[in-house]
C-alpha positions as CSV (number, residue, x, y, z in Angstrom):
1,X,18.1,78.4,61.3
2,X,19.9,79.7,64.4
3,X,18.2,79.3,67.7
4,X,16.5,82.3,69.2
5,X,19.1,82.4,71.9
6,X,22.0,82.5,69.4
7,X,20.3,85.2,67.3
8,X,19.7,87.3,70.4
9,X,23.4,87.2,71.2
10,X,24.2,88.9,67.9
11,X,22.0,91.9,68.5
12,X,23.2,95.5,69.1
13,X,21.4,98.8,69.4
14,X,21.9,101.9,67.2
15,X,20.2,105.3,67.3
16,X,17.5,105.8,64.6
17,X,18.4,107.1,61.3
18,X,16.2,108.3,58.5
19,X,16.0,107.7,54.7
20,X,14.5,105.3,52.3
21,X,17.8,103.5,51.6
22,X,20.7,103.0,54.0
23,X,23.8,100.9,54.2
24,X,24.5,99.6,57.7
25,X,28.0,100.7,58.6
26,X,30.5,98.3,60.2
27,X,31.1,98.8,64.0
28,X,34.1,101.0,64.8
29,X,36.4,101.2,67.8
30,X,35.7,103.7,70.5
31,X,38.7,105.9,71.7
32,X,37.8,104.8,75.3
33,X,37.9,101.0,74.6
34,X,38.2,98.1,72.3
35,X,36.1,97.7,69.1
36,X,32.7,96.1,69.7
37,X,31.9,92.7,68.1
38,X,31.2,92.9,64.4
39,X,27.6,93.4,63.6
40,X,25.9,90.7,61.5
41,X,24.6,93.4,59.2
42,X,28.0,95.1,58.6
43,X,28.4,95.4,54.8
44,X,24.8,94.4,54.2
45,X,22.7,96.6,51.9
46,X,19.6,97.8,53.8
47,X,16.4,99.2,52.3
48,X,13.8,100.6,54.7
49,X,10.5,102.1,53.6
50,X,10.2,105.6,55.2
51,X,7.0,104.7,57.1
52,X,8.7,101.6,58.5
53,X,11.8,103.5,59.5
54,X,9.7,106.1,61.4
55,X,7.8,103.3,63.2
56,X,10.9,101.3,64.1
57,X,13.0,104.2,65.4
58,X,15.9,102.9,67.5
59,X,14.8,99.3,67.0
60,X,15.7,99.4,63.3
61,X,19.3,98.3,63.5
62,X,18.6,95.4,65.9
63,X,16.0,94.2,63.5
64,X,18.4,94.3,60.5
65,X,21.1,92.5,62.6
66,X,18.7,89.7,63.5
67,X,17.4,89.2,59.9
68,X,21.0,89.4,58.5
69,X,22.2,86.8,60.9
70,X,19.5,84.4,59.8
71,X,20.0,85.1,56.1
72,X,23.8,84.4,56.3
73,X,23.0,81.2,58.2
74,X,20.5,80.0,55.6
75,X,22.5,81.0,52.4
76,X,24.2,78.1,50.7
77,X,27.2,80.3,49.9
78,X,27.5,81.8,53.4
79,X,26.3,79.4,56.1
80,X,29.6,77.9,56.9
81,X,31.3,81.3,57.3
82,X,31.3,84.0,59.9
83,X,29.0,87.0,58.9
84,X,32.0,89.2,58.3
85,X,33.8,86.7,56.1
86,X,30.7,85.7,54.2
87,X,29.8,89.3,53.3
88,X,33.4,90.1,52.3
89,X,33.7,87.1,50.1
90,X,30.4,87.8,48.4
91,X,31.4,91.4,47.8
92,X,34.6,90.2,46.2
93,X,32.4,88.4,43.7
94,X,30.3,91.6,43.1
95,X,27.4,90.2,45.1
96,X,25.3,91.9,47.7
97,X,23.3,90.7,50.7
98,X,20.1,92.8,50.8
99,X,17.6,93.3,53.7
100,X,14.5,95.2,52.6
101,X,12.2,96.2,55.4
102,X,8.8,97.1,53.9
103,X,6.4,97.3,56.8
104,X,6.4,97.8,60.6
105,X,3.6,97.9,63.1
106,X,4.0,97.7,66.9
107,X,6.3,94.9,67.6
108,X,6.2,93.5,64.1
109,X,8.1,93.9,60.9
110,X,8.1,92.3,57.5
111,X,10.0,92.4,54.3
112,X,12.3,90.6,51.9
113,X,15.9,89.5,52.1
114,X,18.2,88.0,49.4
115,X,21.7,87.1,48.5
116,X,22.6,88.1,44.9
117,X,23.6,85.4,42.4
118,X,26.9,85.6,40.6
119,X,26.8,87.9,37.6
120,X,29.3,85.7,35.7
121,X,26.9,83.0,34.7
122,X,23.2,82.2,34.3
123,X,21.5,81.5,37.6
124,X,19.2,82.8,40.3
125,X,19.6,84.5,43.6
126,X,18.6,83.1,47.0
127,X,15.7,85.0,48.6
128,X,13.2,84.8,51.4
129,X,10.2,86.7,52.7
130,X,10.6,87.5,56.4
131,X,8.5,88.3,59.4
132,X,9.9,89.4,62.7
133,X,8.4,89.9,66.2
134,X,10.0,91.8,69.0
135,X,9.8,89.8,72.2
136,X,11.0,91.4,75.5
137,X,13.0,93.9,73.4
138,X,14.6,91.3,71.2
139,X,13.8,90.7,67.5
140,X,13.0,87.1,66.6
141,X,12.9,86.8,62.8
142,X,11.4,84.0,60.7
143,X,12.6,83.5,57.1
144,X,10.2,81.9,54.7
145,X,10.5,78.2,55.1
146,X,11.4,77.9,58.7
147,X,9.2,77.2,61.7
148,X,9.4,80.7,63.2
149,X,8.1,82.1,59.9
150,X,5.1,79.8,60.0
151,X,4.4,80.7,63.6
152,X,4.6,84.4,62.8
153,X,2.3,84.1,59.8
154,X,-0.5,82.7,62.1
155,X,-0.6,85.8,64.3
156,X,1.1,88.7,62.7
157,X,-1.1,91.8,62.0
158,X,1.1,92.4,58.9
159,X,-0.3,89.3,57.2
160,X,-3.8,89.6,55.5
161,X,-6.4,86.9,55.7
162,X,-5.9,85.7,52.1
163,X,-2.1,85.7,52.4
164,X,-2.3,83.9,55.8
165,X,-4.5,81.1,54.4
166,X,-2.2,80.6,51.4
167,X,1.1,80.7,53.3
168,X,-0.2,78.5,56.1
169,X,-1.4,75.8,53.6
170,X,2.0,76.1,51.9
171,X,4.0,75.8,55.1
172,X,2.0,72.9,56.4
173,X,2.6,70.8,53.3
174,X,5.6,68.5,54.1
175,X,7.3,66.6,51.3
176,X,7.7,62.9,51.8
177,X,11.2,62.5,53.1
178,X,11.4,59.1,51.4
179,X,10.7,60.6,47.9
180,X,13.5,60.3,45.4
181,X,14.2,62.8,42.7
182,X,12.4,61.5,39.6
183,X,9.9,59.4,41.5
184,X,6.5,59.7,39.8
185,X,3.4,59.5,42.0
186,X,1.9,61.7,44.6
187,X,5.1,63.8,44.9
188,X,4.8,64.7,41.2
189,X,1.3,66.2,41.8
190,X,1.7,70.0,41.5
191,X,-2.0,70.8,41.9
192,X,-2.7,72.0,38.4
193,X,0.2,74.5,38.0
194,X,0.5,76.1,34.5
195,X,3.6,77.3,32.8
196,X,4.3,81.0,33.1
197,X,2.1,82.4,30.4
198,X,-1.6,82.5,29.4
199,X,-3.2,79.1,28.9
200,X,-3.8,77.8,25.3
201,X,-1.1,80.1,23.9
202,X,2.5,79.4,23.1
203,X,6.1,80.2,24.1
204,X,9.4,78.6,23.1
205,X,11.2,76.3,25.6
206,X,14.7,77.7,25.6
207,X,16.1,75.8,28.5
208,X,15.2,72.4,30.0
209,X,15.4,71.5,33.7
210,X,18.3,73.2,35.4
211,X,19.2,74.6,38.8
212,X,18.0,77.9,40.0
213,X,21.2,79.2,41.4
214,X,23.9,76.8,40.1
215,X,23.5,74.2,42.9
216,X,20.8,71.9,44.1
217,X,17.7,70.4,42.5
218,X,17.0,71.0,38.8
219,X,13.9,73.2,39.5
220,X,13.9,75.7,36.7
221,X,12.9,76.1,33.0
222,X,13.5,79.0,30.6
223,X,10.9,80.3,28.1
224,X,10.8,83.1,25.5
225,X,8.8,84.3,22.5
226,X,5.0,84.2,22.2
227,X,3.3,87.4,23.4
228,X,6.2,87.9,25.8
229,X,3.8,88.4,28.7
230,X,4.5,86.5,31.9
231,X,1.6,85.2,34.1
232,X,1.5,83.2,37.3
233,X,1.2,79.4,37.2
234,X,-1.8,79.6,39.5
235,X,-3.5,82.1,41.8
236,X,-1.8,83.0,45.1
237,X,0.0,85.8,46.9
238,X,2.7,87.6,45.1
239,X,5.8,89.5,46.3
240,X,8.3,91.6,44.2
241,X,11.5,90.3,45.6
242,X,13.7,93.1,44.3
243,X,11.2,95.9,45.0
244,X,9.4,98.2,42.5
245,X,10.8,97.9,39.0
246,X,12.8,94.7,39.7
247,X,12.4,91.6,37.5
248,X,12.0,89.0,40.2
249,X,8.6,87.9,41.5
250,X,7.6,85.1,43.9
251,X,4.0,83.7,44.0
252,X,3.0,81.4,46.9
253,X,0.2,79.1,45.7
254,X,-2.4,77.1,47.6
255,X,-1.5,73.4,47.8
256,X,2.2,73.5,48.9
257,X,4.1,75.1,46.1
258,X,5.5,78.5,45.1
259,X,7.0,79.7,41.8
260,X,9.7,82.2,41.0
261,X,9.8,84.4,37.8
262,X,13.1,86.1,37.0
263,X,14.6,88.4,34.3
264,X,11.3,90.1,33.6
265,X,10.9,93.8,32.6
266,X,7.9,96.2,33.0
267,X,6.9,94.3,36.1
268,X,3.9,95.0,38.3
269,X,4.7,95.6,42.0
270,X,3.4,93.3,44.7
271,X,3.9,93.0,48.4
272,X,2.0,90.0,49.7
273,X,-0.7,90.8,47.2
274,X,-3.5,88.4,46.4
275,X,-3.5,87.7,42.6
276,X,-5.5,85.6,40.1
277,X,-4.0,83.2,37.6
278,X,-4.7,85.9,34.9
279,X,-2.7,88.6,36.6
280,X,0.1,90.1,34.4
281,X,3.5,89.8,36.3
282,X,5.6,91.4,33.6
283,X,7.3,90.7,30.2
284,X,10.2,88.5,29.3
285,X,13.5,90.4,29.7
286,X,17.1,90.4,30.7
287,X,16.8,92.0,34.2
288,X,19.4,91.0,36.7
289,X,18.2,93.0,39.7
290,X,19.6,90.3,42.1
291,X,22.4,89.0,40.0
292,X,22.6,86.2,37.4
293,X,23.1,86.5,33.7
294,X,20.8,86.5,30.6
295,X,21.9,86.3,27.0
296,X,18.5,87.3,25.6
297,X,14.9,88.1,26.8
298,X,13.3,85.2,28.6
299,X,11.6,84.2,31.9
300,X,13.5,82.0,34.2
301,X,10.8,80.0,36.0
302,X,11.4,77.9,39.1
303,X,9.4,75.6,41.3
304,X,9.7,75.6,45.1
305,X,8.2,73.5,47.9
306,X,9.0,72.5,51.5
307,X,11.0,69.6,52.8
308,X,10.1,67.5,55.9
309,X,11.7,70.2,58.2
310,X,9.6,73.0,56.6
311,X,12.7,74.5,54.9
312,X,11.6,76.2,51.7
313,X,13.7,74.9,48.8
314,X,13.8,74.8,45.0
315,X,12.5,71.3,44.1
316,X,13.1,68.8,41.3
317,X,11.1,68.9,38.1
318,X,11.7,65.3,36.9
319,X,8.4,63.5,36.5
320,X,6.2,66.5,37.4
321,X,3.4,67.6,35.1
322,X,3.1,71.3,34.7
323,X,1.2,73.1,31.9
324,X,0.1,69.8,30.5
325,X,3.7,68.6,29.9
326,X,5.6,66.1,32.0
327,X,9.1,67.2,32.5
328,X,12.2,65.0,32.5
329,X,15.8,65.8,33.3
330,X,18.4,65.5,30.5
331,X,21.9,64.2,30.7
332,X,23.0,67.8,31.5
333,X,21.4,70.9,32.7
334,X,19.2,72.7,30.2
335,X,19.0,69.7,27.9
336,X,15.9,68.0,29.4
337,X,12.5,67.8,27.6
338,X,8.8,67.7,28.2
339,X,6.3,65.1,26.9
340,X,2.6,65.4,26.3
341,X,0.3,62.9,24.5
342,X,3.1,61.2,22.6
343,X,4.8,64.5,21.7
344,X,8.3,65.5,23.0
345,X,9.3,69.1,23.4
346,X,13.1,69.8,23.8
347,X,14.8,73.2,23.9
348,X,13.9,75.2,20.8
349,X,10.3,73.8,20.6
350,X,7.3,76.0,20.6
351,X,4.7,74.6,23.0
352,X,1.2,75.3,24.2
353,X,0.4,75.9,27.8
354,X,-2.4,73.5,28.8
355,X,-4.4,72.7,31.9
356,X,-4.3,69.0,31.1
């Protein structure tokens, strides 16, 4: 994450505008002088709830600039590029950078930001919850997974008690920096997480361990069939990452993990909402509200945790026991299998979801 000082250097002011959805325009030259420096949010798609827009007023653009700068620094596909170049290259691929401001109160704002996945292959988008505080007229954002976010969670009036307790427990869990992918032991303990449907019922494993967005740890599994209803792996606080009607939900669980659910349809809407393990999230589908590709109805389920620097990341599945099955990577993405009590389940196998 950029330092607060470098973020502040990117901020510019803009008069308030209204509306539920607005695209932030690129800065233009003035007839009286040279063009101002490019805004970090130029080309970024911005969504602002009307009540948040009313409360933010002229501070709205500076907030979006600050969040956009951090998003483009954190994104795997954008962090080595200037904001202008990153947004332009993503646009050439048909991908958007989205900042969705959902709430504002006093000197605080919160929402969701994400970078769409490529629509040319199966994969998942990069996304973060964010909290931002205005200090001496400057917005200081925190993206889910960085230290500023954890600090904001502790004091922000936009975070409820249940959500604060869950996120704080999550952010304070630091993965062992010496752990190796595939190492079995305490790092494989996922605190009783289930697979993404009701316990003691079945779905079909359609994809073994694979990456969430095409790079990084093999953190994801694909499932289809059964009743088609998707439920959380455990209780926690849920957020609809794409907004109402979108097929991507993130649930932050007690004990240091969160889970993502993508490609769903008929989804419930959540915004930092406390949910139980029996809450219905949606149904398997082919939704690509934030990019990616789906050949048939399924849920793309992913496991996340924090590294030693409190950076939220999609984490490896190899050796972890989830839903009663211990998962192992295969020789290639999607080919891995799960084992349980002497049974092996590879893609195409119908499996039960078990607590143990």
